VOGU-3710 file (C-alpha; in Angstrom, 3 decimals, decimal comma):
1> msitslagtv> -0,153/0,257/-0,072  1,197/3,334/-0,592  1,674/6,494/1,595  -1,407/8,234/-0,182  -3,348/5,089/-0,090  -2,241/4,837/3,388  -3,230/8,093/4,050  -6,558/8,316/2,039  -7,725/5,543/4,231  -6,930/7,014/7,631
11> hkwlalvlll> -8,237/10,300/6,445  -11,393/8,311/5,972  -11,693/6,941/9,205  -10,647/9,275/10,962  -12,801/12,081/9,636  -15,991/9,749/10,558  -14,893/9,300/14,211  -13,978/12,715/14,741  -16,990/14,022/13,183  -18,663/15,384/16,102
21> pilfwfgsgl> -15,852/16,425/18,362  -15,034/18,536/15,281  -18,932/20,093/15,142  -18,486/20,386/18,747  -15,236/22,490/18,293  -16,239/24,315/15,727  -19,995/25,090/16,902  -18,943/26,060/20,429  -16,057/28,067/19,255  -18,267/30,375/16,834
31> ffalspieqv> -20,838/30,444/19,504  -17,443/31,760/22,105  -16,871/34,434/19,281  -20,059/35,772/19,135  -20,711/35,929/22,604  -19,316/39,350/24,068  -17,614/38,160/27,359  -19,032/41,162/29,493  -22,243/39,981/28,815  -21,434/36,358/29,746
41> rsehlmarqp> -20,259/37,593/32,883  -23,489/39,708/33,520  -21,493/42,971/33,758  -23,942/44,934/31,954  -26,338/44,021/34,438  -24,500/45,394/37,420  -24,860/48,807/38,908  -22,237/50,996/39,343  -21,190/51,134/43,270  -20,557/54,775/44,276
51> vqsmavataa> -17,146/54,745/46,424  -18,549/54,850/50,129  -16,123/56,259/52,532  -15,793/55,131/56,047  -14,250/57,652/59,006  -11,101/56,952/60,457  -12,811/57,844/63,752  -15,306/54,835/63,599  -12,790/52,310/62,025  -10,627/52,951/65,212
61> sglkrladrg> -13,605/53,275/67,620  -14,997/49,916/66,459  -11,555/48,231/66,355  -10,799/48,921/69,558  -14,301/47,946/71,146  -13,287/44,723/69,096  -10,339/44,669/71,061  -11,679/44,980/74,181  -14,373/42,291/73,750  -11,174/40,022/72,936
71> igsadrielr> -11,780/38,605/69,751  -8,592/37,007/69,642  -5,981/37,043/66,956  -6,614/37,853/63,522  -4,288/37,248/60,397  -6,541/40,059/58,340  -8,855/42,615/59,099  -10,632/43,604/56,111  -12,427/47,048/56,851  -15,204/48,330/54,427
81> mllgkpvalv> -18,988/49,500/53,857  -21,864/46,547/53,605  -25,341/48,091/52,866  -23,920/51,947/54,171  -22,891/49,941/57,603  -19,008/50,322/58,200  -18,015/46,454/58,827  -14,326/44,537/59,452  -14,186/41,201/58,458  -11,578/39,597/60,739
91> shgkdrpklf> -9,870/36,517/59,316  -7,880/33,905/61,175  -5,945/30,648/59,439  -8,189/28,205/58,410  -11,297/29,674/60,339  -14,289/30,749/59,052  -14,089/34,297/59,206  -16,081/36,471/61,149  -17,631/40,035/59,898  -18,691/42,523/62,620
101> dltsvvqinp> -20,690/45,782/62,294  -18,150/48,246/63,574  -21,120/50,504/64,955  -22,427/47,538/67,193  -19,764/45,583/67,693  -21,888/42,746/66,929  -21,371/39,539/64,487  -23,363/39,325/61,441  -22,484/36,788/59,876  -23,351/34,111/58,254
111> vssatataia> -25,482/36,723/56,592  -29,185/36,203/56,211  -31,568/35,719/53,119  -33,092/38,754/54,028  -29,382/40,326/54,004  -27,782/38,328/51,083  -31,505/39,769/48,719  -30,480/43,096/49,708  -27,050/42,764/48,686  -28,428/41,438/45,555
121> rqdyrgafav> -30,319/44,596/45,151  -27,703/46,788/45,502  -25,223/44,626/42,817  -28,104/44,615/40,180  -28,891/47,251/37,725  -32,227/47,747/36,430  -35,880/46,372/38,084  -35,198/44,057/40,810  -37,928/41,166/41,360  -36,824/37,652/43,204
131> drvvaitqns> -37,474/34,419/42,021  -36,752/32,435/44,703  -33,642/32,563/47,407  -31,890/29,366/48,083  -29,252/28,275/50,584  -26,054/26,977/49,017  -23,804/24,565/50,678  -21,872/22,726/47,997  -20,284/23,247/44,813  -21,757/22,735/41,336
141> peyrgalpaw> -20,791/23,371/37,847  -22,637/26,547/38,005  -21,049/28,044/41,408  -17,722/27,160/42,817  -17,312/29,867/44,938  -17,356/30,593/48,688  -19,473/28,473/50,849  -22,066/28,722/52,605  -23,642/30,742/50,340  -27,304/32,544/49,114
151> evrlkgdtgl> -28,295/32,073/45,451  -30,797/35,112/44,594  -32,503/33,987/41,140  -34,094/36,954/39,519  -37,483/36,645/37,476  -36,902/37,924/33,927  -35,591/36,940/30,342  -31,819/36,532/31,200  -32,249/33,759/34,277  -29,802/35,377/36,563
161> siyvaadtgl> -28,832/34,515/39,717  -26,509/36,565/42,364  -24,662/34,383/44,092  -23,709/36,545/47,873  -21,087/34,566/50,141  -22,921/34,377/53,622  -19,861/34,277/55,614  -18,176/37,812/53,587  -21,423/39,293/52,262  -19,701/39,408/49,236
171> vtarrsdlwr> -20,984/39,136/45,484  -19,122/35,911/44,670  -20,448/35,278/41,112  -23,451/36,224/38,859  -24,699/33,214/36,172  -27,279/34,171/33,727  -29,042/31,405/30,943  -26,106/32,874/28,504  -23,421/32,244/30,921  -25,156/28,358/31,257
181> aydflwglhi> -25,225/27,872/27,762  -21,436/29,167/27,388  -20,446/26,645/30,256  -22,564/23,630/28,953  -20,816/24,257/24,895  -17,208/24,678/26,788  -17,626/21,258/28,643  -18,410/20,500/25,099  -15,231/21,953/23,898  -13,126/20,502/26,252
191> ldikehenfn> -14,886/17,254/26,111  -15,546/17,630/29,922  -19,526/17,132/30,130  -19,528/16,347/34,072  -17,170/19,246/35,409  -16,481/21,755/32,516  -13,206/22,521/33,743  -10,602/20,064/32,843  -8,684/20,195/29,523  -6,049/17,728/30,116
201> swllvlavgs> -8,498/14,856/30,255  -7,091/11,898/28,206  -10,484/12,002/25,729  -9,104/15,592/25,020  -5,636/14,423/24,430  -6,986/11,229/22,098  -9,274/13,624/20,127  -6,727/16,769/19,445  -4,180/13,862/18,938  -6,370/12,137/16,108
211> slillvsgiv> -6,940/15,317/14,440  -3,775/16,069/14,110  -3,028/12,983/12,147  -6,493/13,505/10,179  -4,849/17,349/9,478  -0,973/15,528/8,130  -2,766/12,429/6,379  -4,890/15,588/4,676  -1,936/17,473/3,596  -0,389/14,413/2,299
221> liperlgwia> -3,742/13,726/-0,197  -2,699/17,605/-1,352  -0,732/16,612/-4,284  -2,910/13,667/-5,343  -6,256/15,324/-4,973  -5,194/18,350/-7,126  -3,139/15,876/-9,634  0,299/17,257/-9,173  1,641/13,415/-8,749  -0,193/12,578/-12,164
231> rwrrtkra> 1,250/15,509/-13,882  4,839/14,383/-12,560  4,467/10,980/-13,360  3,475/11,753/-17,384  6,560/14,926/-17,389  8,712/12,151/-15,845  7,893/9,268/-18,900  7,859/11,949/-21,297
//
């Protein structure tokens, strides 16, 4: 069997086997190219947050009162505003962080569903209507952020869910129907339907390696398909 015949056989069968993966790659790639990443991340639905300042005296007084209460050692203390109130997030090692209201020096985490809804409302730009609020205790392909968390699902055509970390009161993710479609197609693109994140799987390596062989065999066939070999043979006989 000549090299050209072997290349033709390999090319034909690999093309049949790789039909679906190649369809997934090109179809999903086209979707990625046509989808603005800002819309996939729902950045166009985020409200612009005004800069909120915290009085130095308020911060100093609150921290002193926390120290007087004996909150223990801390690796990090983050001061910020939460729903218009000065708060301190105290972290120590691998322990769950503690969130304190600096005015009342009361621990306010884990935040309630009502507080999470208020945080989501502040984060969202547009008419705000809640469909449901769900407690999240384990990660999933849709959400891999800090746990525990609250999913605030909004009514509307976008199917938007805003995730709020219960320990910090921070918005950790925004997931819309566009994001879900993008993520599903990403799973097809990397051939990881379950977790949508492993692009080092043996299945993907096998598919890409086979596609490379398909490409090389196609290149080998070009001279024959274009008649170059036949013309070369006629010229040689002449």
